C-alpha positions in Angstrom: 1.0 48.1 1.9 -2.7 47.2 2.1 -2.7 46.0 -1.5 0.5 44.3 -1.1 -0.8 42.2 1.7 -4.5 41.6 0.1 -2.1 40.1 -2.9 -0.1 38.1 -0.5 -3.1 37.2 1.4 -4.8 35.9 -2.6 -1.7 34.1 -3.4 -1.6 32.0 0.0 -5.3 31.1 0.4 -5.0 30.2 -3.7 -2.5 27.6 -3.1 -3.8 25.8 0.3 -7.8 25.9 -1.6 -5.7 23.7 -4.5 -4.2 21.5 -2.4 -7.6 21.2 -0.7 -9.2 20.4 -3.3 -6.7 18.1 -4.9 -7.7 14.6 -6.0 -6.0 13.1 -3.3 -9.1 11.0 -1.0 -8.5 12.0 2.1 -9.4 9.5 5.6 -12.9 8.5 5.9 -13.6 9.7 2.0 -14.2 6.8 -0.5 -13.7 8.8 -3.5 -13.5 12.0 -5.2 -15.5 12.2 -8.4 -13.6 14.0 -11.0 -16.8 15.9 -12.2 -17.4 16.9 -8.9 -14.3 18.1 -8.2 -13.4 19.7 -11.3 -16.2 22.0 -10.3 -15.8 22.8 -7.4 -12.2 23.7 -8.6 -13.6 26.0 -11.1 -16.3 27.6 -8.6 -12.9 28.4 -6.5 -10.5 28.8 -8.7 -10.9 30.8 -10.8 -9.3 34.1 -9.0 -11.3 37.1 -6.7 -10.1 39.3 -4.4 -10.2 37.0 -1.5 -11.2 39.4 0.6 -13.3 37.3 3.4 -9.7 35.0 3.6 -7.3 38.2 3.8 -9.8 40.3 6.6 -9.5 36.4 8.9 -6.1 37.0 8.1 -5.0 40.6 9.2 -7.5 40.3 12.0 -5.7 37.4 13.3 -2.5 39.1 12.7 -3.7 42.5 14.3 -4.1 40.5 17.2 -1.5 38.3 17.4 -3.3 35.1 16.4 -1.7 31.7 15.0 -1.3 32.7 11.1 -1.6 29.1 9.8 -4.7 28.7 11.8 -6.4 32.1 10.4 -5.3 31.1 6.8 -7.3 27.9 7.1 -10.1 28.9 8.7 -9.6 32.1 5.7 -9.8 28.8 3.5 -12.9 27.5 4.9 -14.7 30.8 4.6 -13.9 31.1 1.1 -15.4 27.9 0.1 -18.1 28.8 2.2 -18.5 31.4 0.2 -18.1 30.5 -3.2 -20.8 27.6 -2.4 -23.1 30.6 -2.2 -21.9 32.5 -5.3 -22.6 28.9 -7.3 -26.1 28.3 -5.9 -27.0 32.0 -6.4 -26.0 31.7 -9.6 -28.3 29.2 -10.2 -31.3 29.3 -12.8 -33.8 29.1 -9.5 -32.0 32.1 -8.4 -30.0 35.0 -10.2 -29.9 33.3 -13.1 -26.0 34.2 -14.4 -24.3 33.0 -16.3 -20.8 34.8 -15.9 -18.8 34.8 -12.4 -15.2 36.8 -12.1 -15.2 36.9 -16.1 -15.8 32.8 -16.6 -18.8 30.7 -17.3 -20.7 30.4 -13.7 -21.0 26.6 -12.7 -24.1 25.6 -14.2 -23.2 26.8 -17.4 -19.5 24.8 -17.8 -20.3 22.1 -16.2 -24.6 21.3 -15.7 -27.0 22.7 -13.3 -26.9 19.4 -11.3 -23.4 19.4 -10.8 -23.5 23.2 -9.7 -25.6 21.9 -6.8 -23.8 19.3 -5.9 -20.6 21.4 -6.1 -22.5 23.8 -4.4 -23.3 21.5 -1.0 -19.9 20.3 -1.5 -17.9 23.2 -0.9 -20.3 24.3 2.1 -19.7 21.1 3.8 -15.5 21.2 3.0 -15.5 24.7 4.8 -16.8 22.8 8.2 -14.2 20.0 7.5 -11.1 22.4 7.2 -12.2 24.4 10.3 -12.9 20.9 12.2 -9.6 19.4 11.2 -7.2 19.3 13.8 -4.7 20.1 11.3 -6.2 24.0 11.6 -3.8 24.1 14.7 -6.6 25.4 17.4 -7.8 23.5 20.3 -10.9 21.7 19.5 -12.6 24.7 22.1 -11.5 27.1 19.7 -12.3 25.1 16.4 -16.1 24.3 17.9 -16.7 28.0 18.3 -15.6 29.0 15.5 -17.6 25.9 13.4 -20.8 27.4 15.5 -19.9 31.0 14.4 -19.7 30.2 10.6 -22.9 28.4 10.8 -25.0 30.9 12.2 -23.1 33.8 9.5 -23.8 31.2 6.9 -27.8 29.6 7.8 -31.0 30.4 8.3 -30.5 33.4 10.4 -27.9 34.7 8.3 -26.4 34.4 4.8 -29.1 31.7 3.2 -32.0 33.6 5.2 -30.4 36.8 3.6 -31.3 35.1 0.5 -34.7 34.3 1.2 -35.8 37.9 2.2 -34.0 39.3 -1.1 -36.0 37.1 -3.1 -38.9 37.4 -1.1 -38.1 41.8 -2.0 -38.5 41.1 -6.1 -42.4 40.2 -4.8 -43.2 43.0 -2.5 -40.6 46.1 -1.9 -39.4 46.0 1.5 -38.5 49.3 3.0 -35.3 51.2 5.0 -35.3 48.7 7.7 -36.0 45.5 5.6 -33.8 46.3 3.4 -30.7 47.1 6.1 -31.8 43.6 7.5 -31.6 41.4 4.7 -28.5 42.9 3.3 -26.6 42.4 6.4 -27.8 38.6 6.7 -27.1 38.1 3.2 -23.5 40.0 3.0 -22.5 41.1 6.2 -22.8 38.2 8.0 -20.0 36.4 6.3 -17.7 39.7 6.7 -18.6 40.5 9.9 -17.5 36.6 10.8 -14.3 37.1 8.8 -13.0 40.4 11.2 -14.8 38.5 14.4 -12.6 35.4 13.7 -9.4 37.1 13.8 -10.2 38.0 17.3 -11.4 33.7 18.2 -8.6 32.4 16.5 -6.3 35.1 18.7 -7.9 34.1 21.5 -8.3 37.6 22.5 -10.7 39.0 25.6 -14.4 40.3 24.4 -13.7 43.8 24.0 -11.2 43.1 20.9 -14.1 40.5 19.7 -16.6 42.9 20.3 -14.7 45.4 18.5 -13.6 43.6 15.5 -17.5 42.3 15.1 -18.8 45.7 14.6 -16.0 46.2 12.6 -17.1 43.2 10.2 -20.8 45.0 10.6 -19.6 48.6 9.2 -17.4 47.3 6.1 -20.2 44.5 5.2 -22.7 47.5 4.6 -19.9 49.3 2.9 -19.2 46.3 0.6 -22.8 45.8 0.0 -23.7 49.8 -0.7 -20.4 50.2 -3.2 -21.8 46.6 -5.0 -25.6 48.5 -5.1 -23.8 51.4 -6.5 -21.4 49.3 -9.0 -24.4 47.4 -10.3 -26.0 50.6 -12.0 -21.9 52.5 -12.1 -19.7 49.7 -13.8 -20.0 47.6 -16.7 -19.8 43.9 -17.2 -16.3 43.7 -18.3 -15.2 45.6 -15.3 -17.4 43.8 -12.6 -16.5 40.0 -14.6 -20.4 39.8 -14.4 -23.9 41.1 -15.7 -24.9 44.9 -13.7 -28.1 46.4 -14.0 -29.8 43.0 -12.4 -31.0 44.9 -10.0 -33.2 47.3 -11.7 -33.9 44.6 -14.5 -35.7 42.6 -11.4 -37.5 45.4 -9.8 -34.8 45.0 -7.1 -35.1 47.5 -4.1 -31.7 48.8 -2.7 -30.5 51.4 -0.4 -29.2 53.1 -3.9 -32.7 52.7 -5.6 -34.4 53.7 -2.2 -32.5 57.1 -1.3 -30.3 57.9 -4.2 -27.0 57.7 -5.6 -25.7 61.0 -3.8 -27.1 59.6 -0.5 -25.4 55.8 -0.8 -22.1 58.0 -1.7 -22.3 59.6 1.7 -23.4 56.8 3.9 -20.5 54.8 2.4 -17.9 57.9 3.6 -20.1 58.1 6.8 -19.7 54.0 7.1 -15.6 54.1 6.7 -15.5 56.4 9.2 -16.9 54.7 11.8 -14.9 51.7 11.1 -11.7 53.3 11.0 -12.0 55.3 13.9 -13.1 51.5 15.8 -9.6 50.5 14.8 -7.2 53.7 16.0 -6.7 51.8 19.6 -4.6 49.3 18.0 -2.9 52.2 16.6 -0.3 51.9 13.2 -0.5 47.9 13.8 -4.8 48.5 12.1 -3.4 50.8 8.9 -4.1 47.9 6.7 -7.2 47.2 7.9 -8.0 50.9 7.8 -7.2 50.7 4.7 -9.5 47.9 3.7 -12.3 49.6 4.7 -11.5 51.8 2.4 -10.8 49.7 -0.3 -14.1 48.1 0.5 -15.9 51.4 -0.3 -14.1 52.8 -2.9 -13.4 49.6 -5.4 -14.6 49.2 -8.9 -15.0 45.6 -9.4 
């Protein structure tokens, strides 16, 4: 069931993203430059599991939220995630030539275009949520915009990227690694899960429960990613591997070892699944998602 729902979510998000990144000029836009639009489409429409939109859709579905609104919020989140990948791949950051098995945007186009494509995807994310076509009331859209901004910015993903760059110069301790990973990777996954409760307009207990679920799967995602960096090959991953060691970057795997990391993944998944038990069979797909995140091969 999980794989079917993941594929369904990916197909629906892909179709919406293709429409949102069409050539038609929107109200209050002046023009959509062809090269910039092509670069944005290259960054977004090149596959990927669409895990973050899937989590928005499934958490909203779990609580009876508006599914079309969840789809749009998921598409917005995917735009923001893809912007982060475009900028992360730049020569000044991780300097990667391959993403999802395809040339990165600065390789396929040029560095300046890649920077502008990332900028445009970032702003498009907030455009999608703020647009009344999102299907939520003004207050709900404003709350989602604020939550996504906090997850993505100085105190979230971008701040985590800064800490990650600093970690190449001075090795962080265990708590510092946990903090930077919670920001760089975990913040958007936490938002993906909490957004479902926000879309459904449920009480704080549901929101906090799904927020914590998102934090746990965010930690599991990063830990699995760090394991894959030392165990998987580039063809399987669709991007370069072994880069953490090559850049002398400290991770929990390098600090505490592979056996510890695998045991910690089991613990994180068990805690995440336990959080969803009050929802019964309705939460089965999300429980399976937690296992998938920890056990994925790419």
